[in-house]
N, C-alpha and C positions, 0 to 999 in steps of 0.2 A: 439450514442452517439457524442454529438458537440464538449464537450471538450473530455479532458482525465487525468485519476490517474497518479502522478507523484513520483517515491520517491525521497528525496536526500538523498544520502548516505552521504555527509559528515554530516548530522544532525544525521541518522539514527543507533542506539544503537544495536540494534541486538538481542533487545529482544523478534521476535518471533509475537507480539500480533496481527498484522494485517495478517500475517498468521491465525495465530490460530480462529482472526477472521473472512478471508473472504480468503480462499484456494483456490476458483476460479481464484482466481487475483492474489496474489499477495504467491512470496513466496519467499526460500533461496537463496543468491547469492553468488558470488566472497566474502571472506572475512567475509563470517558469513552476510552478510543485508542486509535487506529487497530490495525487485526487483518486480516488475510489469513486470510478466511473458505475462501478458494475460486480457490488458485494458476492453476486452469488455464480459468476463465471468461472469457478476453477475453485475444488474441493480444499478440503481447509491444510490441507499437507503444503502443496503451494504457496496459498498464501501467507503459512508459515517459514515457507525459503524465504521471500520477498521481504519476509521483516526480519529474520536474520540476514538477510544480506546491507540490509539498510542499516548505513554509518552511525545514525547517530539515535536510531531509533524510534525512531518517530511514530511507525506500525504500532497497534494495539488493537483488540477485542475486546468490544463493549460487547455490555450483554441487554 
């Protein structure tokens, strides 16, 4: 993967939508906020589905 998925924890509301959509990549971390624990755990299409389901759009790609 040439880019890596990142969660902006300052924007995260802890809804767990990304974890439900893509548990291979996301988990709940400190403060009950989403975190990326395995950035290569799923293909980009599945990660992008988690990005799209995020109600606060705090998941993005970083080069």
